[in-house]
N, CA, C and O of each residue as an XYZ file, in Angstrom:
568
protein
N      11.965    -15.006     10.685
C      10.710    -15.419     11.457
C       9.630    -15.590     10.439
O       9.360    -14.638      9.706
N       9.023    -16.666     10.337
C       7.866    -16.952      9.428
C       6.485    -16.840     10.300
O       6.203    -17.605     11.222
N       5.738    -15.834      9.882
C       4.488    -15.605     10.448
C       3.458    -15.546      9.300
O       2.438    -14.863      9.385
N       3.727    -16.187      8.374
C       2.822    -16.163      7.217
C       1.271    -16.643      7.621
O       1.097    -17.672      8.273
N       0.328    -15.930      7.241
C      -1.018    -16.211      7.534
C      -1.458    -15.806      8.977
O      -2.630    -15.938      9.329
N      -0.636    -15.386      9.680
C      -0.963    -15.008     11.180
C      -2.130    -13.941     11.148
O      -2.236    -13.073     10.282
N      -3.006    -14.129     12.230
C      -4.060    -13.260     12.315
C      -3.852    -12.315     13.538
O      -3.943    -12.675     14.711
N      -3.557    -11.034     13.096
C      -3.135     -9.918     13.986
C      -4.198     -8.792     13.746
O      -3.834     -7.625     13.889
N      -5.352     -9.041     13.428
C      -6.199     -7.842     13.315
C      -6.398     -7.054     14.494
O      -6.825     -7.544     15.539
N      -6.075     -5.743     14.340
C      -6.295     -4.807     15.510
C      -5.187     -4.894     16.612
O      -5.306     -4.358     17.713
N      -4.049     -5.652     16.197
C      -2.875     -5.803     17.084
C      -2.153     -4.502     17.382
O      -2.150     -3.638     16.504
N      -1.597     -4.300     18.432
C      -0.783     -3.127     18.823
C       0.722     -3.573     18.699
O       1.344     -4.213     19.546
N       1.167     -3.142     17.555
C       2.642     -3.542     17.272
C       3.373     -2.296     17.131
O       4.259     -2.282     16.277
N       3.154     -1.197     17.846
C       3.774     -0.015     17.730
C       5.231     -0.075     18.051
O       5.571     -0.659     19.081
N       6.082      0.443     17.312
C       7.580      0.384     17.378
C       8.139     -1.013     17.294
O       9.260     -1.201     17.766
N       7.506     -1.976     16.765
C       7.975     -3.333     16.513
C       9.121     -3.093     15.506
O       9.078     -2.283     14.580
N      10.175     -3.927     15.818
C      11.428     -3.943     14.833
C      11.587     -5.430     14.581
O      11.765     -6.276     15.458
N      11.496     -5.662     13.178
C      11.797     -6.976     12.587
C      12.617     -6.912     11.310
O      12.325     -6.038     10.493
N      13.550     -7.696     11.075
C      14.307     -7.801      9.831
C      14.045     -9.198      9.227
O      14.204    -10.267      9.816
N      13.597     -9.009      7.891
C      13.389    -10.230      7.084
C      12.269    -11.202      7.510
O      12.266    -12.407      7.256
N      11.245    -10.478      8.240
C      10.082    -11.167      8.655
C       9.209    -11.613      7.511
O       9.058    -10.877      6.535
N       8.615    -12.819      7.598
C       7.763    -13.287      6.618
C       6.403    -13.207      7.179
O       6.089    -13.936      8.120
N       5.488    -12.278      6.604
C       4.114    -12.155      6.922
C       3.221    -12.366      5.676
O       2.142    -11.782      5.577
N       3.622    -13.092      4.859
C       2.683    -13.357      3.532
C       1.409    -13.844      3.948
O       1.263    -14.814      4.690
N       0.372    -13.071      3.398
C      -1.059    -13.315      3.659
C      -1.530    -13.235      5.050
O      -2.507    -13.852      5.473
N      -0.713    -12.366      5.811
C      -1.196    -12.088      7.238
C      -2.348    -11.243      7.267
O      -2.541    -10.517      6.292
N      -3.196    -11.220      8.293
C      -4.320    -10.307      8.472
C      -3.834     -9.251      9.424
O      -3.775     -9.561     10.614
N      -3.491     -8.089      9.068
C      -2.968     -7.053      9.961
C      -3.986     -5.731      9.794
O      -3.662     -4.547      9.896
N      -5.238     -6.252      9.522
C      -6.234     -5.178      9.282
C      -6.428     -4.380     10.654
O      -6.562     -4.938     11.743
N      -6.425     -2.979     10.447
C      -6.579     -2.055     11.532
C      -5.471     -2.258     12.765
O      -5.622     -1.795     13.895
N      -4.457     -2.954     12.368
C      -3.301     -3.059     13.341
C      -2.523     -1.611     13.496
O      -2.451     -0.766     12.604
N      -2.044     -1.522     14.614
C      -1.235     -0.301     14.972
C       0.229     -0.561     14.778
O       0.874     -1.103     15.676
N       0.751     -0.219     13.711
C       2.203     -0.412     13.284
C       2.904      0.997     13.380
O       3.966      1.167     12.780
N       2.425      1.854     14.006
C       2.993      3.144     14.105
C       4.528      3.207     14.572
O       4.847      2.716     15.655
N       5.408      3.778     13.795
C       6.840      3.882     14.017
C       7.488      2.419     13.960
O       8.644      2.254     14.350
N       6.750      1.408     13.485
C       7.411      0.188     13.377
C       8.553      0.100     12.343
O       8.597      0.980     11.483
N       9.429     -0.826     12.345
C      10.532     -1.051     11.370
C      10.462     -2.555     10.947
O      10.670     -3.477     11.735
N      10.150     -2.712      9.632
C      10.003     -4.016      9.021
C      10.861     -3.930      7.797
O      10.429     -3.680      6.672
N      12.171     -4.169      8.122
C      13.152     -4.082      7.054
C      13.247     -5.417      6.312
O      13.324     -6.482      6.925
N      13.241     -5.333      4.956
C      13.364     -6.429      3.979
C      12.273     -7.497      4.381
O      12.509     -8.696      4.236
N      11.100     -7.048      4.878
C       9.954     -7.999      5.167
C       9.312     -8.370      3.972
O       9.415     -7.733      2.924
N       8.554     -9.544      4.141
C       7.733    -10.036      3.137
C       6.328    -10.051      3.610
O       5.995    -10.765      4.555
N       5.450     -9.243      2.948
C       4.026     -9.194      3.213
C       3.285     -9.214      1.960
O       2.466     -8.350      1.647
N       3.631    -10.339      1.172
C       2.907    -10.513     -0.041
C       1.474    -10.922      0.246
O       1.233    -11.849      1.020
N       0.561    -10.266     -0.347
C      -0.974    -10.421     -0.250
C      -1.303    -10.321      1.127
O      -2.202    -11.048      1.550
N      -0.717     -9.532      1.902
C      -1.202     -9.258      3.356
C      -2.313     -8.264      3.269
O      -2.434     -7.473      2.333
N      -3.170     -8.351      4.357
C      -4.247     -7.372      4.473
C      -3.839     -6.447      5.649
O      -3.726     -6.852      6.806
N      -3.628     -5.165      5.249
C      -3.289     -4.029      6.030
C      -4.360     -2.952      5.849
O      -4.040     -1.764      5.880
N      -5.528     -3.311      5.674
C      -6.574     -2.307      5.383
C      -6.815     -1.516      6.859
O      -6.936     -2.095      7.938
N      -6.851     -0.183      6.666
C      -6.991      0.487      7.840
C      -5.951      0.633      8.949
O      -6.173      1.228     10.003
N      -4.718      0.002      8.604
C      -3.703     -0.068      9.512
C      -3.101      1.307      9.710
O      -2.948      2.093      8.775
N      -2.732      1.591     11.084
C      -1.926      2.734     11.211
C      -0.520      2.477     11.130
O       0.072      1.802     11.971
N       0.050      3.025     10.090
C       1.315      2.723      9.619
C       2.121      4.141      9.528
O       3.091      4.290      8.785
N       1.631      5.101     10.324
C       2.415      6.409     10.467
C       3.802      6.312     10.924
O       4.094      5.835     12.021
N       4.715      6.792     10.033
C       6.087      6.681     10.381
C       6.766      5.364     10.223
O       7.959      5.216     10.488
N       5.900      4.296      9.735
C       6.503      3.019      9.678
C       7.522      3.037      8.596
O       7.374      3.735      7.592
N       8.652      2.204      8.811
C       9.776      1.956      7.939
C       9.630      0.566      7.337
O       9.649     -0.412      8.083
N       9.483      0.433      6.012
C       9.430     -0.783      5.269
C      10.311     -0.836      4.184
O       9.951     -1.394      3.148
N      11.464     -0.308      4.288
C      12.477     -0.335      3.214
C      12.731     -1.652      2.668
O      12.773     -2.621      3.427
N      12.918     -1.787      1.322
C      13.151     -3.047      0.624
C      12.121     -4.213      1.053
O      12.425     -5.405      1.008
N      11.016     -3.784      1.424
C      10.011     -5.065      1.706
C       9.228     -5.309      0.528
O       9.110     -4.489     -0.383
N       8.683     -6.466      0.554
C       7.788     -7.004     -0.581
C       6.420     -6.937     -0.199
O       5.980     -7.814      0.545
N       5.624     -5.940     -0.640
C       4.228     -5.723     -0.367
C       3.414     -6.001     -1.501
O       2.281     -5.522     -1.537
N       3.877     -6.775     -2.518
C       3.054     -7.063     -3.725
C       1.792     -7.855     -3.514
O       1.699     -8.909     -2.885
N       0.835     -7.199     -4.128
C      -0.581     -7.821     -4.017
C      -1.211     -7.545     -2.681
O      -2.315     -8.035     -2.445
N      -0.541     -6.730     -1.701
C      -1.121     -6.382     -0.446
C      -2.265     -5.482     -0.527
O      -2.315     -4.694     -1.471
N      -3.244     -5.505      0.401
C      -4.276     -4.623      0.424
C      -3.962     -3.559      1.520
O      -4.001     -3.902      2.701
N      -3.674     -2.374      1.195
C      -3.475     -1.287      2.240
C      -4.475     -0.220      2.156
O      -4.216      0.912      2.566
N      -5.683     -0.550      1.609
C      -6.851      0.342      1.586
C      -7.052      1.061      2.809
O      -7.130      0.415      3.854
N      -7.152      2.372      2.823
C      -7.435      3.155      3.990
C      -6.452      3.079      4.989
O      -6.841      3.299      6.136
N      -5.183      2.798      4.800
C      -4.099      2.760      5.750
C      -3.569      4.158      5.891
O      -3.487      4.919      4.927
N      -3.202      4.487      7.143
C      -2.543      5.719      7.364
C      -1.092      5.514      7.327
O      -0.450      4.837      8.130
N      -0.618      6.184      6.285
C       0.818      5.906      5.968
C       1.540      7.149      6.005
O       2.619      7.215      5.415
N       1.066      8.176      6.645
C       1.789      9.400      6.632
C       3.270      9.362      7.112
O       3.505      8.801      8.182
N       4.225      9.886      6.439
C       5.666      9.725      6.631
C       6.126      8.302      6.705
O       7.201      8.060      7.255
N       5.394      7.338      6.194
C       5.987      6.059      5.974
C       7.212      5.918      4.996
O       7.250      6.634      3.995
N       8.106      5.111      5.232
C       9.348      4.963      4.421
C       9.038      3.547      3.656
O       9.016      2.466      4.244
N       8.815      3.710      2.337
C       8.767      2.526      1.538
C       9.746      2.434      0.389
O       9.524      1.860     -0.677
N      10.874      3.076      0.736
C      11.954      3.219     -0.309
C      12.362      1.752     -0.746
O      12.688      0.846      0.021
N      12.282      1.694     -2.094
C      12.594      0.430     -2.755
C      11.726     -0.759     -2.421
O      12.106     -1.915     -2.608
N      10.507     -0.429     -1.902
C       9.620     -1.521     -1.594
C       8.854     -1.988     -2.801
O       8.646     -1.154     -3.682
N       8.415     -3.197     -2.950
C       7.636     -3.705     -3.965
C       6.176     -3.625     -3.748
O       5.548     -4.472     -3.113
N       5.649     -2.557     -4.308
C       4.212     -2.446     -4.253
C       3.375     -2.830     -5.535
O       2.251     -2.382     -5.760
N       4.031     -3.682     -6.321
C       3.380     -4.007     -7.489
C       1.964     -4.741     -7.187
O       1.894     -5.547     -6.259
N       0.959     -4.473     -7.908
C      -0.343     -4.930     -7.819
C      -1.032     -4.839     -6.392
O      -1.979     -5.553     -6.063
N      -0.403     -3.807     -5.528
C      -0.991     -3.597     -4.262
C      -2.210     -2.554     -4.385
O      -2.319     -1.772     -5.329
N      -3.007     -2.631     -3.436
C      -4.202     -1.779     -3.431
C      -3.929     -0.776     -2.250
O      -3.747     -1.179     -1.101
N      -3.909      0.588     -2.609
C      -3.687      1.535     -1.620
C      -4.847      2.707     -1.755
O      -4.654      3.900     -1.518
N      -5.958      2.176     -2.142
C      -7.205      3.028     -2.321
C      -7.664      3.658     -0.955
O      -7.915      3.002      0.055
N      -7.741      5.078     -1.074
C      -8.069      5.792      0.131
C      -6.947      5.883      1.163
O      -7.217      6.376      2.258
N      -5.726      5.452      0.910
C      -4.667      5.517      1.976
C      -4.125      6.877      2.048
O      -4.154      7.608      1.058
N      -3.608      7.270      3.221
C      -2.969      8.471      3.498
C      -1.512      8.468      3.189
O      -0.757      8.087      4.083
N      -1.019      8.835      2.061
C       0.414      8.810      1.724
C       1.196     10.155      1.832
O       2.282     10.324      1.277
N       0.591     11.064      2.558
C       1.327     12.323      2.605
C       2.496     12.174      3.395
O       2.522     11.493      4.420
N       3.549     12.853      2.895
C       4.867     12.749      3.358
C       5.562     11.360      3.297
O       6.587     11.131      3.938
N       4.951     10.434      2.487
C       5.587      9.034      2.508
C       6.675      9.024      1.407
O       6.613      9.765      0.426
N       7.656      8.156      1.623
C       8.755      8.056      0.745
C       8.551      6.532     -0.103
O       8.759      5.416      0.374
N       8.140      6.819     -1.326
C       7.931      5.671     -2.272
C       9.017      5.767     -3.243
O       8.856      5.141     -4.290
N      10.060      6.413     -3.094
C      11.196      6.595     -4.111
C      11.652      5.209     -4.541
O      11.805      4.305     -3.720
N      11.847      5.075     -5.725
C      12.382      3.735     -6.237
C      11.588      2.515     -5.842
O      12.050      1.379     -5.946
N      10.347      2.789     -5.372
C       9.535      1.680     -5.172
C       8.954      1.094     -6.561
O       8.815      1.788     -7.568
N       8.642     -0.250     -6.481
C       7.992     -0.769     -7.594
C       6.553     -0.630     -7.532
O       5.939     -1.128     -6.588
N       5.925      0.038     -8.505
C       4.559      0.381     -8.448
C       3.759     -0.036     -9.763
O       2.906      0.715    -10.235
N       4.032     -1.098    -10.253
C       3.412     -1.731    -11.414
C       1.960     -2.018    -10.991
O       1.733     -2.679     -9.977
N       0.977     -1.525    -11.763
C      -0.412     -1.829    -11.557
C      -0.906     -1.561    -10.009
O      -1.692     -2.294     -9.409
N      -0.355     -0.484     -9.528
C      -0.651     -0.169     -8.038
C      -2.109      0.680     -8.284
O      -2.298      1.410     -9.258
N      -3.108      0.431     -7.193
C      -4.281      1.007     -7.140
C      -4.113      2.183     -6.094
O      -3.918      1.961     -4.899
N      -4.204      3.451     -6.637
C      -4.153      4.545     -5.702
C      -5.545      5.423     -5.764
O      -5.513      6.645     -5.621
N      -6.626      4.785     -5.963
C      -7.803      5.379     -6.033
C      -8.060      6.149     -4.644
O      -8.090      5.583     -3.551
N      -8.233      7.471     -4.846
C      -8.514      8.482     -3.759
C      -7.410      8.304     -2.717
O      -7.751      8.611     -1.575
N      -6.214      7.892     -2.870
C      -5.313      8.087     -1.940
C      -4.747      9.424     -1.843
O      -4.619     10.094     -2.868
N      -4.393      9.882     -0.692
C      -3.944     11.318     -0.464
C      -2.397     11.406     -0.427
O      -1.701     10.648      0.249
N      -1.959     12.326     -1.157
C      -0.477     12.549     -1.188
C      -0.324     14.138     -1.118
O      -1.275     14.902     -1.279
N       0.972     14.539     -0.860
C       1.258     15.992     -0.860
C       2.529     16.185     -1.543
O       3.081     15.294     -2.187
N       3.044     17.524     -1.374
C       4.355     17.789     -2.058
C       5.442     17.171     -1.329
O       6.518     17.158     -1.926
N       5.407     16.634     -0.128
C       6.514     15.872      0.469
C       6.490     14.297      0.092
O       7.455     13.570      0.326
N       5.438     13.895     -0.442
C       5.449     12.515     -0.820
C       6.460     12.418     -1.934
O       6.596     13.287     -2.795
N       7.199     11.242     -1.858
C       8.263     10.963     -2.879
C       7.855      9.730     -3.649
O       7.556      8.663     -3.113
N       7.867      9.979     -5.046
C       7.365      8.940     -5.934
C       8.607      8.468     -6.780
O       9.589      9.205     -6.881
N       8.558      7.284     -7.362
C       9.520      6.873     -8.329
C       9.573      7.887     -9.516
O       8.554      8.500     -9.833
N      10.795      8.072    -10.197
C      10.855      9.039    -11.234
C       9.862      8.632    -12.344
O       9.602      7.455    -12.597
N       9.324      9.693    -12.992
C       8.407      9.487    -14.120
C       7.060      8.877    -13.729
O       6.230      8.649    -14.610
N       6.789      8.585    -12.351
C       5.476      8.069    -12.006
C       4.400      9.245    -11.830
O       4.701     10.285    -11.244
N       3.267      9.043    -12.313
C       2.242      9.897    -12.237
C       1.095      9.331    -11.292
O       0.247      8.548    -11.722
N       1.124      9.773     -9.995
C       0.123      9.269     -9.019
C      -1.208      9.554     -9.379
O      -2.104      8.737     -9.169
N      -1.431     10.776     -9.966
C      -2.792     11.233    -10.345
C      -3.429     10.317    -11.424
O      -4.613      9.981    -11.432
N      -2.504      9.963    -12.321
C      -3.014      9.000    -13.381
C      -3.523      7.681    -12.703
O      -4.426      7.069    -13.273
N      -3.041      7.229    -11.602
C      -3.374      6.180    -10.881
C      -4.529      6.248     -9.893
O      -4.939      5.274     -9.260
N      -5.013      7.471     -9.815
C      -6.295      7.791     -9.000
C      -5.969      8.542     -7.732
O      -6.857      8.788     -6.916
N      -4.738      8.906     -7.550
C      -4.470      9.611     -6.155
C      -4.881     11.077     -6.214
O      -5.103     11.630     -7.292
N      -4.976     11.685     -5.065
C      -5.454     13.027     -5.072
C      -4.631     13.746     -4.109
O      -4.425     13.357     -2.959
N      -4.127     14.914     -4.679
C      -3.122     15.880     -3.933
C      -3.823     16.630     -2.813
O      -4.877     17.240     -2.993
N      -3.252     16.563     -1.762
C      -3.852     17.254     -0.543
C      -2.923     18.424     -0.231
O      -1.806     18.485     -0.744
N      -3.380     19.348      0.607
C      -2.564     20.505      0.957
C      -1.505     19.988      1.859
O      -1.659     18.995      2.571
N      -0.287     20.795      1.792
C       0.768     20.315      2.664
C       0.321     20.286      4.135
O      -0.472     21.138      4.538
N       0.800     19.343      4.939
C       0.304     19.343      6.395
C       1.438     20.004      6.978
O       2.580     19.665      6.668
N       1.155     21.120      7.978
C       2.142     21.787      8.622
C       2.564     21.136      9.993
O       3.724     21.217     10.397
N       1.670     20.554     10.618
C       1.903     19.995     11.804
C       2.477     18.587     11.745
O       1.947     17.781     10.980
N       3.409     18.261     12.413
C       4.083     16.919     12.441
C       3.208     15.816     13.161
O       3.285     15.771     14.389
N       2.481     15.027     12.583
C       1.744     13.957     13.277
C       2.585     12.989     13.938
O       1.941     12.100     14.496
N       3.727     12.913     14.027
C       4.683     12.020     14.682
C       4.831     12.319     16.166
O       5.188     11.499     17.011
N       4.500     13.651     16.391
C       4.805     14.198     17.874
C       3.670     13.688     18.750
O       3.647     13.960     19.950
């Protein structure tokens, strides 16, 4: 499904499930993608600023050049996602899975992470500007 450039600012897309969706350049600013599954999706240069992506699964997705500033990504699954040149300034990455993600030139200025956040081997999030938060005891998905 090609939704490139679509305007979905503030849209309620909770629990949406899509495989191989194309959302390049889409405006999803402040959209609610809580618990959505976008498997192998393409969101190249998409605007996801302030989006609620708590528990969102975006494995093997291409988010290169996307702006995820201020996004709530607690427990998001970005396993093997392409985040190269993406901006995640101020994003909440606590408990997120970025294992094996491509993180070349990623901007993590003031992005929050904790001991549950999984990063690619040898990646130093603090060197990219991220800030370690205390572990969250309550499960925000409930």
